[in-house]
Structure formats: C-alpha cells, structure tokens
N, C-alpha and C positions, 0 to 999 in steps of 0.2 A: 027287289031286294038288292040287286047289283048296285043300284044308285045309292042305296043306304051304305053299303060297304065302301064305295068310292068316297062318299061324303065323310065317313068315319076316318078313312085313311088320310084324306086331305086335312081333317081337323087334327089328327095325331101328328101330322108332319109340321103343323104350325107351332106345336108346343116345344118349349126349350128343354124339357126333360127327355132323357133317353128312355124310350118306351118299347117294350116287347109285349105283344099280345100272344099269350100261350093258352093251350087247352088244359084240361084237368090233369093230363099226364105230364105236362111240362113241354110239350111239343110247340115250337115257335110257329105261329101262324102269320105274324107280321111284325116288322120292326120299323120304327119311324125314321125319318131322315137324320135326326140328331143321334140316334143309336148308330146308324151306319157311319156318320161322320166321326163319332167318337171311336168306333172300331178301327176305322182307317187311320186315324191319328195315333192309335196305340198299338201298332204292329200287327193288326189283323190283316190278313191277305186282302188286298184291294178287291172290291166287288165280291166279298165273301157272301155266300148264299146262306143266310141265317134261317130262312123258312125251311122247316122240316127237321132242324136240329132240336135236340132236347135241352132246353135251358137248364134244367136241374142237373143233368149229367155234365154239361159244360162247366157249371159252377163247381161241381164235385171234383172234376179233373183239374180245374184251375186251382182250387183250394189245396188239392193233394200236391201240386207242384209249387206251393208256397205263396199263392196269392191270398192275402188275408181278407181282402174285400169279397172275393168270390165265395169264401166260406160262409159269408152272411147273406149272399145273394139269393140262395134258394128259399129262404124264409121271408124275404122282403117283397113279395109280389101281392098285388091286389087282383081280385077276381072280377072279370067282366065277361058276360055271356055274349060272345061274338055272334052266335047264331040268331039271337033275338034282336040284334041291332038293325 
C-alpha cells in the first residue's frame, strides 16, 4: 500500500494544477508540489505545513478576510478515496 501512496504522490506532483487531497471533513492529507510553490509565491509562510489543516476552514477564514476566490474554494473540490488508492 505504501508504494501505491508514493506512486500517487509522484503522479500528483507532475500535474500543473494546484492539488490538495482532503478527507471527508476537509482535513488536508497531502498537497502537491504546485500547491506548495503557489503558496510560497503568494505570501504563505515558507515551508508551511498544510497537512493536518482543515481546507474548508482555511477557505472560510480567507473569505471572511476579503479573499473572493477563497469563498468559492470550499465548494470546488473533487472527491478521491485516498485509502483505496
């Protein structure tokens, strides 16, 4: 199973889209390299630890502080069952 996860991570890191893998509650399990690169280029603390943060809560807080895109972020995710990968 570990090899499957590593293969999936390598595959996600090759994609040009910013991807966060989240669980059913919004908890971030993994972000790809493009996500991390985008975050660092947009005033996120360098080497920010995304794993374990709640994506939906982050979107809500950002939207409350005036980020228009963040307000749409919570509803724009696709579901993938990480455990069955």
